[in-house]
Backbone bond lengths (Angstrom), bond angles and torsions (degrees), N, CA, C in turn:
res aa  C-N    CA-C-N  psi(-1)  N-CA   C-N-CA  omega(-1)  CA-C   N-CA-C  phi
1 X - - - 1.504 - - 1.597 102.17 -
2 X 1.348 114.89 134.25 1.430 119.07 178.30 1.537 106.74 -88.03
3 X 1.420 111.45 147.87 1.382 120.37 179.33 1.517 111.90 -76.79
4 X 1.320 115.08 148.63 1.461 123.68 177.56 1.563 109.54 -70.78
5 X 1.295 122.42 158.83 1.442 122.16 -178.26 1.567 110.08 -57.82
6 X 1.372 115.78 -31.36 1.476 115.58 179.13 1.512 110.24 -73.28
7 X 1.330 119.67 -31.28 1.452 120.59 179.73 1.487 114.63 -78.90
8 X 1.292 115.46 -32.27 1.468 120.49 -175.12 1.510 109.15 -66.05
9 X 1.315 116.34 143.45 1.560 120.12 174.74 1.569 112.33 -64.67
10 X 1.330 115.63 124.51 1.491 115.98 177.28 1.504 110.19 -103.87
11 X 1.351 112.23 124.39 1.461 118.17 179.12 1.549 103.66 -102.63
12 X 1.303 115.98 109.45 1.484 118.97 -176.27 1.509 110.09 -128.04
13 X 1.292 114.84 119.97 1.549 121.61 177.85 1.557 108.54 -116.10
14 X 1.311 116.14 100.45 1.501 115.99 -175.64 1.469 113.53 -59.51
15 X 1.325 117.70 160.46 1.460 120.97 173.53 1.563 109.60 -63.43
16 X 1.379 111.54 153.14 1.484 114.13 -171.78 1.560 107.09 -79.10
17 X 1.215 122.49 -39.87 1.453 122.54 177.96 1.545 109.61 -142.46
18 X 1.288 116.04 171.04 1.448 121.55 -176.89 1.561 110.46 -67.11
19 X 1.350 114.71 -22.03 1.535 119.33 -177.28 1.449 109.60 -86.83
20 X 1.273 121.44 -33.05 1.486 125.45 -177.93 1.474 112.32 -85.69
21 X 1.341 116.42 56.95 1.492 122.07 179.51 1.459 108.67 -95.49
22 X 1.318 114.92 163.90 1.467 119.94 176.81 1.457 112.83 -65.80
23 X 1.338 116.70 153.42 1.429 120.61 -176.09 1.544 107.44 -120.32
24 X 1.387 114.16 179.32 1.388 120.90 -178.91 1.520 112.64 -116.19
25 X 1.302 123.84 154.29 1.455 123.35 176.41 1.521 105.00 -89.47
26 X 1.363 118.14 109.26 1.392 124.68 -173.66 1.498 108.33 -119.06
27 X 1.382 119.65 110.64 1.580 118.96 -177.41 1.478 109.19 -96.48
28 X 1.325 121.72 12.81 1.489 116.35 -172.08 1.526 116.16 -61.92
29 X 1.396 115.26 -28.91 1.419 117.99 -177.68 1.591 110.34 -64.25
30 X 1.343 115.57 -24.08 1.481 117.05 -175.24 1.522 112.57 -94.33
31 X 1.354 119.08 -11.04 1.411 120.70 -173.99 1.567 116.09 -64.32
32 X 1.379 114.38 -42.24 1.541 116.68 176.39 1.566 110.64 -56.50
33 X 1.361 113.91 -48.80 1.432 120.54 -176.61 1.563 110.11 -62.75
34 X 1.309 115.98 -43.32 1.448 120.68 178.21 1.544 111.69 -64.02
35 X 1.312 117.28 -34.13 1.453 120.42 172.01 1.506 112.92 -60.77
36 X 1.363 113.14 -46.32 1.463 118.35 -178.94 1.568 111.16 -64.39
37 X 1.366 114.16 -43.42 1.505 118.10 177.05 1.548 109.74 -60.83
38 X 1.307 118.47 -41.88 1.459 118.16 -178.61 1.507 110.61 -66.09
39 X 1.322 119.61 -42.86 1.474 123.91 -177.82 1.570 109.40 -63.95
40 X 1.342 114.44 -48.77 1.415 116.36 -177.06 1.530 113.17 -69.23
41 X 1.305 117.34 -39.00 1.474 121.37 176.30 1.531 109.95 -60.78
42 X 1.326 115.22 -47.11 1.505 117.91 -179.35 1.551 111.00 -62.08
43 X 1.312 116.23 -42.44 1.501 120.15 -179.05 1.510 110.32 -65.61
44 X 1.321 115.47 -46.95 1.508 116.44 -179.27 1.503 112.67 -65.84
45 X 1.249 113.60 -38.39 1.519 117.25 -176.96 1.582 109.68 -68.96
46 X 1.247 119.89 -38.99 1.432 123.67 -177.43 1.543 109.90 -73.44
47 X 1.384 116.56 -44.70 1.411 117.64 178.52 1.470 115.24 -63.92
48 X 1.375 116.53 -44.00 1.455 117.61 -179.12 1.497 112.90 -68.80
49 X 1.293 117.67 -32.68 1.443 121.15 -178.09 1.567 113.32 -68.56
50 X 1.305 115.99 -20.30 1.511 119.82 -178.97 1.492 112.79 -104.89
51 X 1.343 117.56 -1.87 1.505 118.58 -179.71 1.514 108.85 -67.68
52 X 1.315 118.38 143.18 1.435 120.77 173.15 1.522 110.65 -74.97
53 X 1.347 113.73 151.56 1.417 116.74 173.76 1.532 117.06 79.54
54 X 1.300 114.13 8.87 1.512 120.46 -176.93 1.477 110.48 -90.76
55 X 1.296 118.60 136.56 1.470 116.49 -176.48 1.558 112.60 -71.35
56 X 1.345 116.82 161.80 1.403 120.34 -179.45 1.508 113.88 -58.30
57 X 1.352 116.59 -39.96 1.527 120.66 -178.64 1.541 108.58 -65.88
58 X 1.371 117.41 -37.84 1.454 116.47 177.98 1.506 113.64 -69.17
59 X 1.352 118.52 -34.98 1.428 124.73 176.22 1.560 109.68 -61.48
60 X 1.398 114.80 -43.21 1.400 118.67 -179.36 1.526 111.42 -65.23
61 X 1.365 116.76 -43.38 1.436 121.40 177.31 1.561 112.90 -59.65
62 X 1.373 114.47 -38.89 1.426 121.50 177.39 1.506 112.29 -66.30
63 X 1.353 115.65 -38.52 1.441 119.68 177.44 1.511 109.56 -66.38
64 X 1.366 120.80 -37.14 1.410 124.43 176.32 1.550 114.86 -63.76
65 X 1.330 113.99 -36.38 1.452 122.14 176.88 1.519 108.23 -67.48
66 X 1.390 114.88 -43.04 1.498 117.40 -179.59 1.472 111.51 -67.03
67 X 1.339 119.09 -39.83 1.479 121.83 177.17 1.516 114.50 -63.93
68 X 1.405 112.49 -37.35 1.471 116.43 178.96 1.534 109.25 -68.57
69 X 1.319 120.07 -30.34 1.448 122.67 174.46 1.525 112.58 -59.29
70 X 1.314 114.83 -31.49 1.508 118.64 179.88 1.545 105.63 -75.37
71 X 1.313 118.82 -36.15 1.541 120.49 177.27 1.533 107.72 -66.21
72 X 1.344 119.99 -40.06 1.412 120.62 -179.88 1.565 112.11 -61.60
73 X 1.378 113.84 -40.51 1.441 118.62 -178.69 1.541 107.89 -69.62
74 X 1.323 118.02 -39.36 1.505 122.94 174.43 1.472 111.72 -55.96
75 X 1.411 117.93 -49.04 1.411 123.90 179.57 1.423 114.23 -61.25
76 X 1.315 118.33 -38.55 1.453 124.09 178.33 1.598 109.70 -62.32
77 X 1.299 114.22 -27.96 1.458 115.33 -178.61 1.472 116.32 -87.64
78 X 1.359 115.05 -22.25 1.556 120.31 -174.94 1.619 105.80 -106.87
79 X 1.299 121.26 -6.70 1.448 118.73 -172.67 1.552 110.59 -56.31
80 X 1.312 115.06 -46.32 1.478 121.19 -178.53 1.530 110.90 -64.36
81 X 1.346 117.01 -39.18 1.425 121.15 -179.35 1.535 111.33 -66.44
82 X 1.299 116.36 -36.75 1.493 117.86 178.44 1.444 112.94 -61.87
83 X 1.398 114.96 -41.84 1.488 117.71 177.50 1.442 112.88 -63.55
84 X 1.414 119.46 -41.46 1.412 122.11 177.21 1.479 115.22 -65.76
85 X 1.362 115.49 -29.48 1.507 120.24 174.10 1.471 110.52 -68.91
86 X 1.341 118.04 -38.29 1.454 117.37 179.01 1.530 109.10 -70.46
87 X 1.230 123.80 -33.59 1.424 128.09 175.92 1.545 108.33 -63.40
88 X 1.325 116.36 -45.57 1.489 119.19 178.93 1.562 110.39 -63.37
89 X 1.350 118.69 -41.41 1.453 119.56 177.75 1.442 111.01 -60.95
90 X 1.379 118.47 -40.38 1.447 121.29 -176.49 1.526 112.97 -67.76
91 X 1.360 114.49 -47.36 1.437 117.88 -170.53 1.498 114.15 -92.20
92 X 1.283 121.82 -27.63 1.425 123.75 -176.36 1.574 114.25 -106.40
93 X 1.279 116.23 -41.98 1.453 120.72 179.66 1.440 111.08 -78.22
94 X 1.346 118.47 -59.34 1.459 122.46 -176.92 1.543 108.97 -74.20
95 X 1.368 116.98 -53.06 1.418 118.01 -177.62 1.513 115.15 -60.31
96 X 1.334 114.06 -41.39 1.533 116.27 179.41 1.513 111.52 -74.36
97 X 1.322 116.82 -35.99 1.534 119.04 -178.07 1.472 111.93 -66.39
98 X 1.354 118.86 -38.70 1.410 124.22 -174.58 1.563 111.49 -95.55
99 X 1.271 117.19 -3.06 1.514 122.72 -179.62 1.564 106.41 59.43
100 X 1.326 114.61 47.83 1.471 117.11 178.44 1.491 109.96 -120.12
101 X 1.300 117.52 162.12 1.505 121.01 176.23 1.560 104.71 -118.21
102 X 1.295 113.92 108.88 1.508 119.79 -179.63 1.527 107.13 -95.05
103 X 1.307 116.74 95.77 1.458 122.16 -176.31 1.499 116.65 -103.18
104 X 1.259 119.83 -13.01 1.459 121.08 -179.33 1.529 110.88 -148.71
105 X 1.333 113.47 140.16 1.498 119.07 175.51 1.455 110.66 -87.54
106 X 1.330 120.32 -0.39 1.461 123.22 -171.93 1.524 112.85 -105.03
107 X 1.294 117.63 -3.19 1.487 117.63 -173.70 1.526 111.72 -64.15
108 X 1.353 117.71 -43.49 1.468 120.53 -179.96 1.512 107.99 -64.85
109 X 1.392 119.42 -41.29 1.450 118.41 178.63 1.516 111.98 -61.13
110 X 1.353 115.21 -46.30 1.495 117.86 -179.63 1.556 111.79 -60.59
111 X 1.384 112.84 -36.95 1.458 116.88 178.69 1.530 113.14 -61.48
112 X 1.305 115.81 -47.00 1.532 121.37 178.15 1.505 112.56 -66.44
113 X 1.337 116.93 -42.60 1.395 120.21 175.90 1.519 116.11 -58.05
114 X 1.297 115.50 -50.61 1.452 122.57 -178.71 1.593 110.30 -73.43
115 X 1.299 115.20 -28.33 1.496 116.99 176.76 1.541 108.08 -67.25
116 X 1.298 119.84 -38.40 1.441 125.17 176.30 1.530 108.85 -63.12
117 X 1.304 119.80 -45.38 1.481 125.48 -176.38 1.507 106.60 -66.09
118 X 1.329 118.07 -51.10 1.456 122.71 -175.83 1.538 113.04 -61.82
119 X 1.374 112.90 -46.54 1.459 117.55 176.86 1.520 111.76 -57.03
120 X 1.324 117.05 -43.44 1.498 122.35 178.34 1.510 110.61 -58.60
121 X 1.343 115.10 -46.30 1.495 123.30 -178.42 1.522 109.61 -60.10
122 X 1.353 115.78 -42.40 1.532 119.92 -178.34 1.563 110.95 -68.89
123 X 1.346 114.73 -39.17 1.451 121.00 175.25 1.545 110.51 -56.66
124 X 1.351 113.56 -47.37 1.389 123.12 -177.02 1.584 110.05 -65.09
125 X 1.284 115.30 -39.23 1.470 121.83 -178.52 1.550 108.08 -67.38
126 X 1.354 117.73 -45.80 1.414 123.12 177.28 1.562 111.49 -57.13
127 X 1.374 112.44 -44.72 1.518 115.91 177.26 1.461 113.19 -66.16
128 X 1.374 118.24 -33.31 1.472 115.15 177.94 1.533 113.29 -74.45
129 X 1.294 118.12 -31.34 1.441 119.72 178.24 1.592 109.60 -67.46
130 X 1.330 113.69 -30.42 1.502 114.25 -179.32 1.501 110.55 -71.32
131 X 1.284 120.28 -8.31 1.494 121.81 -177.61 1.517 113.53 -104.87
132 X 1.267 118.71 4.31 1.447 120.79 -176.30 1.486 112.01 -101.23
133 X 1.296 120.55 24.70 1.487 122.23 179.68 1.521 112.57 -67.41
134 X 1.344 118.13 -18.70 1.492 120.14 177.38 1.436 115.96 -73.89
135 X 1.371 115.13 -14.66 1.536 119.15 -176.87 1.561 103.98 -75.57
136 X 1.318 113.50 131.67 1.420 117.82 -178.32 1.565 113.11 -61.31
137 X 1.338 114.86 149.73 1.425 125.12 177.08 1.573 114.24 61.77
138 X 1.265 117.82 -70.72 1.467 122.99 -172.76 1.552 108.61 -79.29
139 X 1.306 117.45 -34.01 1.424 119.92 -174.12 1.584 113.23 -52.45
140 X 1.283 122.97 -52.76 1.405 121.66 -177.90 1.477 113.27 -61.55
141 X 1.348 116.37 -35.15 1.492 121.48 176.28 1.508 112.60 -62.92
142 X 1.347 115.02 -46.79 1.490 119.51 -179.94 1.522 110.47 -63.12
143 X 1.379 115.87 -43.71 1.444 119.49 178.47 1.512 113.38 -58.43
144 X 1.398 113.31 -45.68 1.431 119.00 -179.32 1.517 107.76 -64.50
145 X 1.307 122.41 -43.00 1.425 126.34 -172.46 1.574 106.10 -67.59
146 X 1.332 117.43 -39.81 1.505 120.91 -179.25 1.492 110.80 -73.76
147 X 1.252 117.94 -38.07 1.512 117.96 -177.35 1.529 113.40 -83.04
148 X 1.265 119.72 -39.80 1.452 122.76 -177.56 1.524 114.05 -86.77
149 X 1.311 114.65 -51.02 1.482 119.34 -175.10 1.457 114.00 -83.75
150 X 1.355 117.95 -44.96 1.431 119.78 179.53 1.516 115.15 -93.99
151 X 1.285 114.24 -18.69 1.533 118.43 -179.19 1.478 115.32 -51.91
152 X 1.344 121.36 -46.40 1.482 121.48 -176.04 1.566 108.55 -64.41
153 X 1.280 120.48 -24.33 1.390 118.49 178.30 1.510 118.88 -69.96
154 X 1.348 117.06 -11.65 1.427 122.18 178.48 1.505 111.32 -61.03
155 X 1.313 120.24 -34.83 1.430 120.91 176.74 1.486 114.05 -62.54
156 X 1.300 114.87 -41.61 1.497 122.58 177.68 1.496 108.32 -66.65
157 X 1.311 119.60 -47.35 1.427 124.79 177.58 1.538 112.61 -57.84
158 X 1.344 118.08 -43.36 1.403 122.48 176.75 1.536 111.12 -60.04
159 X 1.291 114.29 -46.28 1.466 118.21 176.55 1.545 112.65 -58.99
160 X 1.314 117.84 -41.57 1.381 121.90 176.71 1.541 112.75 -62.18
161 X 1.388 112.28 -43.62 1.446 119.48 179.09 1.493 111.95 -59.10
162 X 1.392 116.10 -49.86 1.491 116.85 -170.91 1.513 108.29 -73.54
163 X 1.372 121.29 -43.24 1.476 122.93 179.84 1.483 111.07 -62.45
164 X 1.295 115.10 -44.96 1.507 115.83 179.37 1.478 115.53 -64.17
165 X 1.364 115.93 -39.68 1.423 115.93 175.54 1.549 116.07 -65.09
166 X 1.362 116.69 -35.10 1.460 120.71 172.60 1.488 112.79 -63.13
167 X 1.308 116.67 -43.35 1.453 118.69 -177.67 1.447 112.32 -72.29
168 X 1.362 118.83 -37.86 1.494 124.35 177.62 1.634 105.01 -57.72
169 X 1.284 115.17 -51.40 1.415 119.88 -178.45 1.596 111.53 -57.96
170 X 1.345 114.63 -46.12 1.511 117.63 178.68 1.537 110.77 -61.20
171 X 1.339 118.04 -47.10 1.471 120.92 -179.26 1.528 111.31 -65.71
172 X 1.309 117.63 -40.63 1.485 117.86 -179.93 1.614 108.48 -61.99
173 X 1.227 117.75 -48.67 1.474 117.26 -179.23 1.520 111.61 -62.56
174 X 1.377 116.17 -43.61 1.430 119.55 -176.55 1.548 112.46 -64.96
175 X 1.345 115.10 -45.24 1.459 120.89 -178.46 1.534 113.73 -72.44
176 X 1.278 116.86 -42.22 1.444 119.59 174.94 1.528 113.03 -63.42
177 X 1.317 115.58 -29.39 1.494 118.92 -178.12 1.511 113.96 -84.61
178 X 1.297 119.06 -16.96 1.535 120.93 -172.66 1.545 108.69 -55.30
179 X 1.292 121.56 -50.84 1.478 118.30 -176.40 1.532 114.55 -62.06
180 X 1.344 115.20 -19.87 1.455 118.62 175.30 1.479 118.95 -93.60
181 X 1.412 114.17 -41.71 1.400 118.31 -175.02 1.517 112.97 -80.06
182 X 1.376 116.13 -21.86 1.454 115.49 -178.97 1.570 110.64 -67.80
183 X 1.345 118.29 -49.28 1.460 113.80 174.52 1.572 113.12 -69.05
184 X 1.315 115.26 -31.22 1.536 118.17 178.62 1.541 110.58 -63.60
185 X 1.338 117.53 -33.83 1.462 119.55 177.71 1.498 111.79 -66.07
186 X 1.265 117.20 -41.27 1.500 119.73 178.71 1.545 108.08 -64.59
187 X 1.370 117.00 -43.97 1.439 117.54 178.07 1.498 113.10 -57.31
188 X 1.294 115.53 -46.13 1.414 120.17 -179.00 1.514 113.86 -67.42
189 X 1.302 115.60 -36.55 1.517 118.52 174.05 1.515 113.08 -62.16
190 X 1.413 114.17 -26.86 1.461 118.51 -177.47 1.500 113.59 -91.49
191 X 1.364 118.24 -3.35 1.461 121.29 -179.45 1.477 112.19 -59.56
192 X 1.379 114.69 133.93 1.477 116.72 -175.42 1.555 112.61 -54.84
193 X 1.383 115.32 147.65 1.430 120.31 -179.99 1.473 116.37 69.57
194 X 1.316 117.59 12.65 1.431 121.48 178.23 1.503 114.34 53.26
195 X 1.315 119.00 31.07 1.427 122.08 -174.93 1.532 112.87 -69.51
196 X 1.262 119.77 -21.72 1.460 122.95 -177.80 1.583 110.27 -129.03
197 X 1.348 115.11 25.47 1.368 119.55 179.09 1.544 117.33 -54.88
198 X 1.364 112.25 -46.66 1.503 118.76 -176.42 1.515 109.80 -68.89
199 X 1.256 122.52 -38.12 1.502 123.74 179.79 1.552 106.15 -68.98
200 X 1.265 115.38 -49.43 1.456 118.03 -179.29 1.544 115.60 -56.58
201 X 1.354 115.22 -44.98 1.358 122.64 176.48 1.534 112.74 -59.16
202 X 1.376 117.16 -41.79 1.393 120.33 176.71 1.511 115.30 -65.67
203 X 1.329 117.49 -38.93 1.481 123.12 176.83 1.520 111.32 -62.07
204 X 1.385 115.73 -44.12 1.466 121.18 178.72 1.510 109.09 -63.12
205 X 1.414 118.21 -42.43 1.464 120.21 -174.92 1.436 108.93 -71.86
206 X 1.385 119.63 -38.91 1.510 121.90 179.92 1.547 109.82 -62.72
207 X 1.328 116.83 -40.49 1.458 120.79 -178.42 1.574 108.28 -66.14
208 X 1.275 115.96 -44.21 1.467 118.40 -174.76 1.605 110.78 -70.55
209 X 1.300 115.56 -39.92 1.450 119.02 -177.35 1.587 108.27 -70.86
210 X 1.293 117.09 -47.44 1.477 118.45 -177.79 1.509 111.78 -66.68
211 X 1.406 118.13 -34.55 1.403 120.65 175.81 1.475 113.59 -61.35
212 X 1.324 118.82 -37.79 1.462 121.76 179.94 1.496 109.87 -85.06
213 X 1.347 121.44 -40.35 1.428 124.84 -173.03 1.553 115.19 -75.58
214 X 1.310 115.60 -39.39 1.478 121.25 -168.59 1.529 109.74 -56.11
215 X 1.404 120.58 -49.96 1.499 118.65 179.78 1.480 111.62 -69.94
216 X 1.383 121.02 -21.65 1.436 122.37 -177.65 1.561 113.19 -83.80
217 X 1.290 118.38 -23.43 1.446 124.65 -171.12 1.583 110.30 -55.17
218 X 1.416 118.61 -44.65 1.412 120.06 -177.43 1.508 111.29 -60.70
219 X 1.396 117.82 -40.43 1.469 123.83 -178.68 1.499 111.70 -64.90
220 X 1.407 115.20 -41.49 1.402 116.83 177.91 1.547 112.94 -68.70
221 X 1.322 115.44 -40.50 1.469 118.61 173.38 1.533 111.43 -54.84
222 X 1.257 116.84 -45.85 1.477 121.42 179.36 1.569 112.43 -59.65
223 X 1.300 114.49 -41.99 1.436 120.59 179.15 1.519 109.25 -65.90
224 X 1.277 117.22 -50.19 1.598 118.76 178.08 1.456 112.38 -55.50
225 X 1.281 118.93 -48.47 1.471 123.07 -176.85 1.570 110.59 -68.76
226 X 1.279 115.71 -39.03 1.444 116.31 -178.57 1.506 110.97 -69.85
227 X 1.309 120.59 -32.25 1.470 122.43 173.68 1.556 111.31 -65.89
228 X 1.254 115.26 -37.53 1.491 121.13 177.50 1.521 109.88 -61.28
229 X 1.382 116.97 -44.88 1.431 121.78 -174.59 1.556 111.09 -102.31
230 X 1.357 112.94 32.89 1.517 114.92 179.64 1.538 107.22 -61.27
231 X 1.298 115.37 133.31 1.449 123.32 173.96 1.592 112.05 91.32
232 X 1.259 118.19 -4.32 1.442 122.26 177.16 1.551 106.78 -81.18
233 X 1.295 116.10 148.77 1.495 118.01 -176.12 1.508 110.42 -103.08
234 X 1.314 122.18 -10.98 1.410 124.40 -175.08 1.553 115.18 -112.95
235 X 1.346 117.52 -34.03 1.394 120.25 -173.20 1.529 110.80 -123.02
236 X 1.297 117.48 116.02 1.444 123.13 172.65 1.455 117.73 47.61
237 X 1.323 119.66 47.11 1.508 118.02 -174.30 1.552 107.12 -83.46
238 X 1.283 119.17 -9.67 1.543 117.60 171.54 1.529 106.16 -153.10
239 X 1.368 113.65 159.35 1.482 118.83 -171.73 1.598 109.83 -57.39
240 X 1.274 118.57 -42.42 1.471 122.09 -176.88 1.525 107.22 -58.49
241 X 1.317 119.70 -48.55 1.476 123.09 -179.08 1.572 110.55 -59.62
242 X 1.339 112.00 -45.61 1.483 115.53 -176.76 1.500 111.72 -67.78
243 X 1.334 116.85 -36.68 1.455 123.19 -178.47 1.545 108.12 -65.51
244 X 1.311 113.65 -37.25 1.510 118.70 177.32 1.503 111.88 -59.46
245 X 1.356 114.45 -42.62 1.432 119.70 176.40 1.461 110.98 -63.21
246 X 1.319 121.35 -41.37 1.445 125.57 179.83 1.500 109.95 -61.83
247 X 1.390 112.91 -44.75 1.495 117.26 -177.60 1.569 107.98 -67.19
248 X 1.306 117.43 -35.96 1.466 119.48 -179.53 1.485 110.27 -63.88
249 X 1.288 115.96 -45.28 1.508 121.91 176.21 1.520 109.98 -58.10
250 X 1.344 114.51 -46.26 1.532 119.63 -174.87 1.475 108.69 -63.21
251 X 1.346 118.38 -36.79 1.510 121.59 -177.61 1.502 111.37 -97.89
252 X 1.327 120.20 -1.65 1.435 125.14 -176.21 1.585 111.19 50.21
253 X 1.262 111.30 50.90 1.492 118.06 -179.76 1.570 105.55 -121.80
254 X 1.356 113.12 102.08 1.393 125.22 -176.87 1.529 114.06 -121.62
255 X 1.298 116.89 153.82 1.418 120.47 172.10 1.567 106.34 -88.81
256 X 1.278 116.35 109.91 1.476 120.49 -178.75 1.548 114.59 -48.62
257 X 1.297 117.33 -39.58 1.478 118.93 178.33 1.543 110.61 -61.41
258 X 1.325 116.81 -41.92 1.522 119.70 178.20 1.440 112.16 -59.25
259 X 1.415 114.06 -44.09 1.481 119.56 -178.60 1.491 110.27 -60.88
260 X 1.364 117.35 -52.58 1.429 122.48 -177.70 1.546 110.62 -57.66
261 X 1.295 116.24 -47.80 1.465 121.81 -178.10 1.451 110.06 -64.55
262 X 1.344 125.21 -33.16 1.361 126.48 175.78 1.478 114.88 -67.59
263 X 1.373 113.98 -35.71 1.467 116.78 177.43 1.485 110.67 -73.98
264 X 1.322 123.93 -30.78 1.369 124.93 -179.37 1.483 115.54 -85.88
265 X 1.374 114.54 -5.10 1.494 119.11 -176.89 1.595 102.01 -116.68
266 X 1.286 118.37 94.54 1.505 117.84 -173.35 1.487 112.45 -58.97
267 X 1.316 121.62 -36.17 1.491 122.29 -177.47 1.586 107.47 -63.21
268 X 1.307 116.04 -54.68 1.453 119.60 -179.91 1.591 111.55 -64.27
269 X 1.327 114.38 -32.20 1.510 116.91 175.77 1.514 112.27 -60.56
270 X 1.279 116.20 -48.50 1.479 119.51 -177.68 1.520 112.26 -72.80
271 X 1.295 117.89 -30.18 1.484 120.03 170.35 1.456 111.97 -62.31
272 X 1.371 119.48 -49.79 1.435 121.73 174.75 1.462 113.43 -60.00
273 X 1.288 117.51 -41.91 1.426 121.75 179.70 1.526 115.77 -60.70
274 X 1.392 113.21 -41.36 1.441 119.10 -179.37 1.605 106.82 -70.49
275 X 1.337 116.20 -40.24 1.495 114.21 176.60 1.491 110.12 -62.24
276 X 1.307 117.22 -42.57 1.491 118.48 179.66 1.528 112.52 -59.38
277 X 1.385 115.29 -44.14 1.450 119.51 179.51 1.523 108.61 -62.09
278 X 1.320 118.10 -45.24 1.463 119.90 -179.38 1.571 110.99 -61.44
279 X 1.291 115.74 -38.27 1.530 120.86 179.14 1.493 107.03 -62.04
280 X 1.333 120.02 -49.20 1.407 125.67 -177.34 1.491 109.80 -59.57
281 X 1.373 117.05 -48.78 1.508 121.89 -175.03 1.528 106.77 -65.00
282 X 1.453 117.68 -43.05 1.513 118.78 -179.20 1.549 110.59 -62.13
283 X 1.321 115.78 -35.07 1.490 118.63 179.37 1.460 109.80 -68.72
284 X 1.366 118.03 -43.33 1.432 121.10 178.18 1.506 116.14 -60.07
285 X 1.370 110.79 -39.79 1.481 118.34 173.03 1.499 113.26 -56.73
286 X 1.397 111.41 -46.08 1.480 116.50 -177.30 1.481 114.47 -66.34
287 X 1.396 117.03 -36.86 1.447 122.48 173.32 1.474 109.67 -61.82
288 X 1.325 118.69 -45.39 1.465 120.87 -178.95 1.535 110.35 -62.49
289 X 1.341 116.91 -43.47 1.424 123.68 178.74 1.519 110.38 -62.68
290 X 1.293 119.66 -34.87 1.449 122.41 176.73 1.461 115.52 -61.21
291 X 1.445 111.09 -44.67 1.432 114.54 -178.49 1.499 109.41 -71.30
292 X 1.394 119.95 -36.99 1.413 120.07 -178.67 1.520 107.81 -67.07
293 X 1.345 119.30 -35.20 1.455 120.71 177.08 1.546 111.39 -65.25
294 X 1.395 115.04 -39.22 1.428 116.45 175.02 1.548 112.97 -61.68
295 X 1.290 116.53 -38.42 1.471 119.82 176.30 1.509 109.60 -62.74
296 X 1.305 120.48 -49.14 1.394 120.86 177.31 1.440 117.56 -59.28
297 X 1.431 115.42 -41.42 1.407 118.70 173.77 1.573 114.17 -63.54
298 X 1.220 117.95 -33.63 1.508 121.56 177.99 1.454 110.42 -63.44
299 X 1.340 118.93 -34.39 1.483 121.71 177.10 1.601 108.18 -69.33
300 X 1.322 117.43 -39.18 1.453 119.02 177.47 1.498 110.94 -66.85
301 X 1.404 119.91 -44.13 1.437 118.46 176.23 1.497 111.06 -58.78
302 X 1.235 117.79 -45.34 1.498 122.41 -175.70 1.541 110.05 -64.33
303 X 1.298 116.07 -36.29 1.475 122.52 179.56 1.556 111.43 -69.93
304 X 1.344 115.36 -41.62 1.452 121.38 176.42 1.482 112.23 -63.75
305 X 1.324 115.45 -44.88 1.458 118.21 179.86 1.522 111.58 -63.92
306 X 1.339 112.96 -37.82 1.543 115.44 178.44 1.503 108.58 -66.94
307 X 1.334 118.74 -39.36 1.412 118.37 179.69 1.494 115.92 -64.62
308 X 1.404 113.87 -41.60 1.461 117.41 174.64 1.529 112.69 -61.09
């Protein structure tokens, strides 16, 4: 028996700000250029193919240009439908099947960005504590605590900082570029002679994959980490709890008492740190898989266009 919407667990991560809202795949900017490419390619292909004294290889190339013009016209007609299909997959198929609410494409980016910032601040705090040994009474204790207890964690924090910064940069470029590269990909696919078919197919694929995957990545991260910490009471024991931690990091909304207690409790500190590291690595893997999937999809799109 399937659960009702009220009974099913709802994983909801609200958008970070009113400006970082989800966007749509809109190919309208490319349609006029695609129409020109289709008309020019068709005219050139037909004219060259009927000219007298033209070699067989030239006629074959002209026929290929003419046929590609038909593909350009076809792509111009279905470009908008492809974007709407991606939106349907994201909101109805994935969102409905996993009982999740995908409201922002920027949650994963904000998580990685703020993970890099927070890890850098913690590294700086540990370094500062290591220099306060000259303070009477409490100074030597704080220096010992920072150097011996918290010191080994700097390697983990450095890994989090570097990986998070790289992923934040990757997602920033990919997401900011989608409104531009999606129509540009169709325009390049329609260029006469298929001179830019490979690049166009990759831009279309990257836009489609990142459009669908970016809002889903936080939910997959939460599921991976919660499975790893199954049975734990404090760290990621269920997807909703782990997603809450991801959203708190993305929005930099923490309970100061929990942060201080975690730093003063080495056992809990390292448990949280390991969960944080695993979350970042899982997210980095998902971003890498998204790009690899876009590359594979571009080959499929190019192959289909060649077959047509």
